[in-house]
C-alpha positions in Angstrom: -0.2 0.2 0.3 1.3 3.2 -1.3 0.2 6.9 -0.4 -1.3 7.0 -3.8 -3.3 3.2 -3.9 -6.5 3.8 -5.4 -6.3 7.4 -6.0 -7.4 8.8 -8.8 -5.0 10.9 -10.5 -5.7 13.0 -13.4 -2.3 13.9 -15.0 -2.5 16.4 -18.2 0.4 16.1 -20.8 1.4 12.2 -20.2 2.4 11.2 -23.4 6.0 12.0 -22.8 8.5 13.9 -20.4 8.2 14.6 -16.8 4.0 13.8 -17.5 4.9 10.4 -18.7 7.1 9.3 -16.1 4.4 10.6 -13.6 1.8 8.4 -15.3 4.4 5.4 -15.1 5.3 5.9 -11.5 1.5 6.5 -10.0 0.4 3.2 -11.9 3.6 1.6 -10.3 2.5 3.1 -6.9 -1.3 1.5 -7.3 -3.0 5.1 -8.6 -5.8 5.0 -10.8 -4.4 7.3 -13.8 -6.5 9.5 -16.7 -4.3 11.5 -19.1 -4.3 13.4 -22.0 -2.4 14.7 -24.7 -2.3 16.4 -28.3 -0.7 13.2 -30.1 -3.3 9.7 -30.1 -0.2 7.5 -31.4 1.7 8.8 -28.1 -0.9 8.2 -26.1 -1.5 5.1 -27.4 2.3 4.0 -27.3 1.8 4.5 -23.4 -1.2 2.7 -23.2 0.6 -0.2 -24.8 3.4 0.3 -22.7 1.0 0.5 -19.0 -1.6 -2.3 -20.9 -3.1 -4.0 -17.9 -3.1 -1.0 -15.5 -5.7 1.2 -14.5 -5.1 4.3 -17.0 -7.7 6.7 -19.2 -5.8 8.5 -22.3 -8.2 10.9 -24.2 -5.9 13.7 -27.2 -7.1 16.8 -25.4 -5.4 20.3 -26.3 -5.8 22.3 -23.1 -5.9 25.0 -24.9 -9.7 24.4 -25.4 -12.3 25.1 -22.7 -14.3 22.6 -24.5 -12.0 19.6 -25.1 -10.9 20.0 -21.1 -14.4 19.7 -20.6 -14.6 17.2 -22.5 -11.8 15.2 -20.9 -12.8 16.1 -16.5 -16.7 14.3 -17.7 -15.2 11.3 -19.4 -12.3 10.5 -16.5 -15.9 11.1 -14.3 -17.1 8.5 -16.2 -14.6 6.0 -15.8 -13.6 6.4 -12.3 -16.7 8.0 -10.9 -14.5 10.4 -8.9 -11.1 12.5 -9.0 -8.2 12.8 -5.7 -5.4 14.2 -7.9 -5.3 16.9 -10.6 -1.8 17.6 -11.8 -1.8 20.0 -14.0 1.3 19.3 -16.0 0.6 20.4 -20.0 2.8 22.8 -21.3 4.7 24.3 -24.1 7.8 26.3 -24.1 9.5 29.3 -26.6 12.7 30.3 -27.6 12.8 34.3 -29.1 13.5 38.0 -28.2 10.1 39.3 -27.4 10.8 42.4 -29.9 11.1 39.7 -32.7 8.3 37.7 -31.4 4.9 37.5 -33.7 2.3 37.8 -30.8 0.7 34.6 -31.7 3.3 33.1 -29.8 2.3 34.5 -26.3 -0.9 33.9 -27.1 -0.2 30.4 -27.5 1.8 30.3 -24.5 -1.0 32.0 -21.9 -3.7 29.2 -23.4 -1.7 26.2 -22.9 0.3 26.8 -19.7 -2.0 29.1 -18.1 -5.3 28.5 -19.2 -5.4 25.3 -19.6 -4.7 24.2 -16.2 -7.1 27.1 -15.0 -9.5 24.7 -17.4 -9.1 21.6 -15.9 -9.4 22.6 -12.8 -12.7 24.3 -12.8 -14.6 21.1 -13.7 -12.5 19.3 -11.6 -12.8 20.9 -8.5 -15.8 20.2 -7.1 -14.9 16.3 -7.1 -11.7 17.1 -5.9 -13.0 19.5 -3.4 -15.5 16.6 -1.9 -12.5 13.9 -1.9 -10.4 15.9 0.3 -8.1 16.2 -2.7 -4.7 18.1 -4.1 -4.6 19.9 -7.4 -1.0 20.6 -8.5 0.7 23.1 -10.8 4.0 22.2 -13.0 5.6 25.3 -13.1 9.1 26.6 -13.4 12.1 28.5 -11.9 10.7 31.1 -15.2 7.4 31.3 -13.1 10.0 32.8 -10.2 12.4 34.5 -12.4 11.8 36.1 -15.9 14.1 35.1 -18.5 15.2 36.1 -21.1 14.2 34.5 -24.2 11.4 33.1 -22.6 9.3 36.0 -22.0 5.7 35.1 -22.9 6.6 31.2 -21.5 7.7 33.7 -18.0 4.3 35.3 -18.1 2.6 32.0 -18.5 4.1 30.6 -15.0 4.1 34.2 -13.4 0.4 33.6 -13.7 0.4 30.3 -12.5 2.0 31.1 -9.2 -0.2 33.3 -8.3 -3.5 32.0 -9.7 -2.5 29.2 -7.9 -1.2 30.7 -4.4 -4.4 32.9 -4.6 -6.7 29.2 -4.8 -4.7 27.4 -2.2 -5.9 30.4 0.1 -9.3 30.3 -1.5 -9.3 26.7 0.3 -7.4 26.8 3.0 -10.1 25.3 5.6 -11.8 22.5 2.6 -8.4 20.0 3.1 -8.3 20.5 -0.3 -4.3 20.5 -1.3 -2.9 23.2 -3.9 1.1 23.4 -4.6 3.2 24.6 -7.6 6.3 22.6 -8.3 9.3 24.3 -10.6 11.6 21.5 -11.9 13.9 23.6 -13.0 15.9 22.4 -16.3 14.8 18.6 -16.5 15.7 16.7 -19.2 12.2 16.3 -21.8 10.7 17.4 -25.0 10.1 20.6 -24.6 12.7 22.4 -25.5 12.7 21.0 -29.5 9.0 21.7 -29.6 9.4 24.9 -27.8 7.7 28.0 -30.0 10.2 30.2 -31.9 8.9 34.1 -33.1 6.6 32.5 -35.4 4.8 30.4 -33.1 6.3 26.8 -34.8 8.2 24.1 -32.8 12.4 24.5 -32.6 13.3 21.2 -33.2 16.2 21.5 -31.4 17.5 22.2 -27.7 20.1 24.6 -26.8 21.1 22.2 -24.1 22.7 19.1 -23.4 20.2 17.0 -22.2 22.4 14.1 -21.0 23.4 16.6 -17.9 19.8 18.0 -16.8 17.7 15.6 -14.3 15.8 13.1 -15.6 12.2 13.3 -16.1 12.0 10.1 -13.8 13.5 11.8 -10.8 12.0 14.9 -11.2 8.6 12.9 -10.9 9.7 10.8 -7.7 10.1 14.8 -5.8 6.8 15.8 -7.4 5.4 12.7 -6.2 6.9 12.9 -2.8 6.0 16.4 -2.2 2.7 16.2 -2.9 2.4 12.3 -0.4 4.0 15.7 2.1 1.7 18.0 1.1 4.6 20.6 0.4 3.5 24.4 -0.4 6.1 25.4 -3.4 8.8 22.6 -4.7 12.1 24.3 -6.3 14.3 21.6 -8.2 18.0 21.7 -8.5 20.8 23.2 -6.7 20.6 25.8 -9.7 17.0 26.4 -9.2 16.9 26.8 -5.9 20.3 29.1 -5.7 18.3 31.4 -8.8 14.9 31.6 -6.4 17.2 33.3 -3.6 19.3 35.2 -5.2 16.9 36.6 -7.5 14.8 37.3 -4.4 17.7 39.1 -2.0 19.7 40.0 -5.0 17.3 40.7 -8.0 20.7 43.3 -9.5 22.9 40.3 -9.5 20.6 37.8 -10.7 19.7 40.0 -13.9 23.9 40.4 -14.5 23.9 36.3 -14.0 20.6 35.5 -15.7 21.8 37.4 -18.8 25.8 36.2 -18.7 24.1 32.5 -18.6 21.5 33.0 -21.3 23.1 35.4 -23.6 27.0 34.6 -25.6 28.5 37.9 -27.6 25.6 39.8 -27.3 23.0 37.2 -28.5 20.6 34.6 -27.3 22.5 31.4 -27.0 20.5 29.0 -25.1 
């Protein structure tokens, strides 16, 4: 028996990366899982890999309110309740704001912020009835604006602020609200990050082999959920960035600039 045994857990964006690692880990811990993604083939591959486990999949674009509502309603039809919602679905970007088509920023807000809002709105009555858990997978970019990721940073700042407000509203209901900031984690998010024209980059500017694995990240997230933590900031660089930005913001400006720029041009 584990903390997650027989709990119904909804994970958005579960077809790859941190989301997939969360789905696989939860199933091993005895949870009943519902997940969604935009690519049905990847969802089907996940379902095949987890054959025999209680896993419901549904092709869903979380930027659509109607699709989010349908996903939550179908989950309820399958499992009759929802104990936890992990808002993990997200996309990134890599482009200077001055050169960026505004559609890139709209898309980031629609997926990263509104996707979490939509799913939470329709799942909230059922999570409240179970005194359950709501999680937002945010980013260090939700504490510190990152160059080349202006829209991504905006979406994650919005997510953090909204979850903090929601946590306060639900303080005496028994519902646990938490946001987690993984830092740089090995996943596909940078390969599909949007460029200035709102098209996928197709490559990662970082050495993915040196980053925290999605599986390790998922393990930290699930441990934090079990301990009912308020926030979780991962990786030494992530913790350092948040602290320096809080107490020495001018220094943080210089350090972040030096990290992301080379010879005055965006390098990461």
